[in-house]
VOTOR-936565 format. One record per residue: residue number from 1; residue in one letter; x, y, z of N, C-alpha, C in turn. Coordinates in pm, whole numbers, plus 50000, padded with zeros to 5 digits. Each point is the difference from the previous one (the first is absolute). Example, Ala and Ser with C-alpha at 12.3 -4.5 7.8 and 13.67 -1.06 7.14 Angstrom:
2
PT   n res   nxx   nyy   nzz  caxx  cayy  cazz   cxx   cyy   czz
PT   1   A 51319 49431 50780 49911 50119 50000 50090 50120 50000
PT   2   S 49965 50105 49928 50082 50119 50006 49923 50109 50073
END
This chain:
134
PT   n res   nxx   nyy   nzz  caxx  cayy  cazz   cxx   cyy   czz
PT   1   X 50085 49882 50000 49915 50118 50000 50089 50123 50000
PT   2   X 49970 50099 49917 50086 50118 49996 49961 50102 50106
PT   3   X 50081 50102 50017 49975 50097 50108 49873 50080 49978
PT   4   X 49959 50020 49876 49876 50072 49972 49881 49921 50053
PT   5   X 50000 49869 49978 49890 49917 50050 49999 49998 50152
PT   6   X 50118 49994 50064 50007 50001 50146 49940 50126 50058
PT   7   X 50028 50115 49937 49950 50127 50053 49849 50012 49982
PT   8   X 49944 49926 49904 49856 50008 49976 49922 49899 50082
PT   9   X 50064 49900 50054 49931 49893 50070 49920 50049 50120
PT  10   X 50056 50078 50093 49918 50044 50113 49877 50079 49957
PT  11   X 50016 50083 49898 49887 50078 49953 49891 49909 49944
PT  12   X 50040 49900 49924 49904 49904 49945 49933 49921 50113
PT  13   X 50078 49962 50101 49944 49927 50114 49900 50087 50076
PT  14   X 50033 50127 50017 49907 50092 50068 49870 50012 49923
PT  15   X 50009 50014 49869 49879 50011 49918 49915 49873 50010
PT  16   X 50067 49885 50000 49928 49874 50012 49929 49992 50135
PT  17   X 50070 50041 50107 49940 49997 50134 49880 50093 50008
PT  18   X 50009 50117 49940 49887 50094 50000 49880 49938 49930
PT  19   X 50022 49937 49886 49891 49936 49927 49939 49884 50079
PT  20   X 50084 49925 50067 49952 49890 50084 49911 50054 50112
PT  21   X 50043 50106 50064 49921 50059 50109 49868 50056 49947
PT  22   X 50005 50069 49888 49878 50056 49942 49901 49889 49965
PT  23   X 50052 49890 49948 49915 49889 49961 49930 49933 50116
PT  24   X 50057 50012 50119 49940 49936 50117 49915 50096 50083
PT  25   X 49995 50125 49961 49934 50102 50082 49849 49979 50011
PT  26   X 49936 49959 49892 49855 49977 50006 49966 49894 50103
PT  27   X 50070 49889 49996 49977 49894 50098 50032 50049 50141
PT  28   X 50106 50077 50016 50038 50051 50131 49891 50091 50058
PT  29   X 49941 50083 49918 49892 50089 50047 49878 49919 50041
PT  30   X 49963 49904 49918 49884 49916 50035 50027 49924 50129
PT  31   X 50123 49952 50018 50035 49929 50123 49998 50094 50120
PT  32   X 50046 50123 49982 50001 50097 50110 49859 50030 50048
PT  33   X 49904 49994 49909 49861 50032 50035 49920 49877 50040
PT  34   X 50062 49885 50001 49929 49875 50028 49932 50002 50137
PT  35   X 50067 50053 50102 49946 49994 50137 49902 50112 50031
PT  36   X 49996 50103 49916 49906 50108 50026 50037 50126 49927
PT  37   X 49912 50100 50006 50021 50124 49926 50118 50081 50056
PT  38   X 50068 50068 49909 50111 50089 50034 49991 50125 49914
PT  39   X 50051 50111 50050 50009 50118 49913 50138 50001 49934
PT  40   X 50016 50085 49901 50118 49997 49915 50134 49994 50071
PT  41   X 50023 50088 50097 50128 50002 50069 50022 49871 50080
PT  42   X 49892 49944 50056 50013 49872 50070 50040 49888 49904
PT  43   X 49947 50004 49880 50037 49900 49899 50148 50012 49969
PT  44   X 50047 50122 49978 50143 50023 49972 50086 49947 50114
PT  45   X 49965 50034 50122 50077 49955 50117 49998 49848 50013
PT  46   X 49884 49941 49975 49986 49855 50007 50089 49931 49897
PT  47   X 50003 50053 49879 50083 49943 49894 50148 50011 50035
PT  48   X 50039 50114 50055 50141 50021 50032 50045 49916 50120
PT  49   X 49913 49986 50100 50041 49926 50119 49988 49849 49981
PT  50   X 49910 49956 49913 49977 49857 49983 50074 49938 49884
PT  51   X 50083 50079 49931 50070 49947 49883 50120 50089 49970
PT  52   X 50068 49968 49894 50110 50083 49951 49950 50103 49900
PT  53   X 49869 50014 49988 49946 50095 49904 50019 50142 50050
PT  54   X 50064 50081 49921 50013 50142 50029 49909 50069 49899
PT  55   X 49892 50055 50050 49895 50049 49912 49974 50147 50030
PT  56   X 49976 50077 49896 49968 50141 50017 49852 50022 49969
PT  57   X 49947 50108 50052 49858 50030 49981 49962 50006 49852
PT  58   X 50089 50055 49920 49973 50015 49857 49984 49868 49928
PT  59   X 50045 49892 50061 49983 49867 49943 49875 49933 50055
PT  60   X 49978 50014 50130 49890 49927 50066 49863 50058 49967
PT  61   X 49983 50130 50004 49867 50056 49981 49940 49973 49862
PT  62   X 50077 50011 49892 49943 49961 49870 49962 49852 49994
PT  63   X 50079 49916 50065 49969 49857 50003 49874 49974 50082
PT  64   X 49985 50070 50112 49877 49986 50080 49878 50041 49916
PT  65   X 50014 50108 49925 49890 50046 49913 49968 49896 49895
PT  66   X 50102 49940 49939 49978 49897 49899 49933 49877 50060
PT  67   X 50048 49956 50118 49941 49883 50065 49854 50026 50038
PT  68   X 49971 50125 50038 49862 50036 50033 49914 49998 49874
PT  69   X 50053 50052 49890 49922 50001 49874 49976 49859 49948
PT  70   X 50089 49906 50033 49982 49860 49961 49905 49925 50094
PT  71   X 49955 50066 50106 49909 49937 50095 50069 49913 50103
PT  72   X 50133 50011 50010 50075 49918 50095 50009 50067 50136
PT  73   X 49981 50131 50003 49998 50078 50124 49879 50089 50000
PT  74   X 49956 50035 50120 49902 50107 50016 50066 50105 50089
PT  75   X 49944 50119 50001 50058 50104 50083 49890 50088 50058
PT  76   X 50032 50062 50112 49906 50094 50061 50078 50103 50080
PT  77   X 49948 50121 50002 50061 50106 50079 49949 49989 50143
PT  78   X 50092 50010 50095 49966 49991 50142 50066 50117 50072
PT  79   X 49920 50069 50083 50055 50108 50080 50100 49943 50100
PT  80   X 50110 50071 50022 50101 49952 50094 50009 50095 50119
PT  81   X 50064 49953 50106 50019 50082 50119 50091 50120 49973
PT  82   X 50085 49987 49897 50093 50108 49968 49933 50115 49925
PT  83   X 49873 49984 49967 49925 50109 49941 49977 49991 49851
PT  84   X 50080 49927 49928 49976 49987 49856 49957 49857 49967
PT  85   X 49909 49988 49905 49951 49865 49966 50109 49918 49931
PT  86   X 49990 49871 50016 50093 49906 49937 49921 49904 49913
PT  87   X 50060 49966 49887 49937 49904 49911 50049 49860 50037
PT  88   X 49906 49918 50047 50031 49863 50038 49968 49907 49884
PT  89   X 50088 49904 49980 49983 49900 49894 49972 49866 50065
PT  90   X 49911 49926 49937 49960 49867 50049 50001 49905 49881
PT  91   X 50049 49879 50023 50001 49899 49894 49858 49946 49984
PT  92   X 49956 49986 49876 49867 49946 49971 50009 49848 49988
PT  93   X 49885 49937 49983 50000 49854 49979 50075 49966 49872
PT  94   X 49981 50078 49896 50075 49977 49875 50150 50019 50025
PT  95   X 50035 50097 50083 50139 50023 50035 50059 49883 50077
PT  96   X 49921 49943 50089 50046 49883 50076 50025 49881 49906
PT  97   X 49907 49979 49907 50018 49892 49904 50125 50022 49915
PT  98   X 50020 50124 49957 50118 50033 49919 50127 49980 50081
PT  99   X 49999 50043 50128 50118 49987 50086 50037 49852 50020
PT 100   X 49899 49917 50022 50025 49857 50020 50058 49939 49872
PT 101   X 49943 50035 49886 50050 49948 49873 50144 50047 49976
PT 102   X 50027 50127 50027 50135 50053 49982 50098 49936 50097
PT 103   X 49959 49980 50124 50088 49938 50100 50031 49856 49961
PT 104   X 49901 49930 49946 50022 49863 49955 50105 49999 49888
PT 105   X 49986 50089 49903 50097 50010 49892 50138 50040 50053
PT 106   X 50001 50097 50091 50126 50047 50058 50072 49884 50070
PT 107   X 49927 49924 50081 50060 49888 50073 50056 49895 49905
PT 108   X 49924 49969 49897 50046 49901 49903 50124 50051 49925
PT 109   X 49995 50126 49958 50112 50059 49927 50124 50010 50089
PT 110   X 49983 50050 50123 50117 50018 50087 50060 49864 50040
PT 111   X 49917 49897 50016 50053 49867 50032 50082 49945 49882
PT 112   X 49949 50018 49879 50076 49951 49885 50127 50080 49980
PT 113   X 49996 50130 50026 50121 50082 49990 50100 49961 50108
PT 114   X 49953 49972 50121 50089 49958 50108 50071 49871 49963
PT 115   X 49926 49910 49939 50060 49874 49957 50104 50025 49891
PT 116   X 49965 50085 49906 50092 50032 49890 50125 50071 50052
PT 117   X 49985 50085 50099 50112 50079 50052 50082 49928 50106
PT 118   X 49957 49882 50042 50069 49926 50106 50151 49988 49975
PT 119   X 50045 49972 49878 50144 49990 49977 50076 50131 50028
PT 120   X 49930 50113 49999 50064 50129 50024 50016 50031 50149
PT 121   X 49932 49926 50086 50003 50030 50143 50141 50002 50057
PT 122   X 50084 49906 49958 50138 49997 50048 50075 50125 49955
PT 123   X 49979 50040 49876 50066 50121 49949 49952 50124 50074
PT 124   X 49871 50006 50030 49945 50114 50073 50059 50006 50140
PT 125   X 50006 49887 50069 50056 49995 50135 50146 50043 49998
PT 126   X 50078 49949 49905 50141 50039 49991 50016 50148 49969
PT 127   X 49912 50054 49916 50005 50142 49967 49974 50084 50123
PT 128   X 49901 49961 50082 49969 50074 50122 50117 49996 50096
PT 129   X 50064 49886 50013 50116 49987 50090 50114 50088 49948
PT 130   X 50026 49998 49870 50107 50079 49942 49975 50150 50016
PT 131   X 49874 50044 49997 49969 50141 50016 50020 50046 50143
PT 132   X 49988 49910 50096 50018 50037 50141 50145 50014 50038
PT 133   X 50092 49935 49926 50140 50008 50033 50055 50136 49962
PT 134   X 50094 50057 50081 50055 50132 49968 50086 49999 49878
END
């Protein structure tokens, strides 16, 4: 591999990781709402604390709007103690069905990828050890 390809590799890996995260965001939002309604900022916090997803409002709110237009979420404005109303999102029955179907696909896909990637585990472990050494 030449030096030009080496310098481009981290950038390509970052782009791939961003696409991977974006692709899983719909399922992550439906999962975050599984236990009950949340308002936008709570959804963001839930995604950040419960996963490696780093999400900005400009990404989540359009997706919430799209999921609502597809009938997978419902929303309602609720007055809050802080004085301004908050829009709470709730997963619908159609959203629950979609989330279960997506989770089933995710589990099957991630299991097959884990199996495929098993030979790389030794390389990953050695890489982590090498990065820790001064």
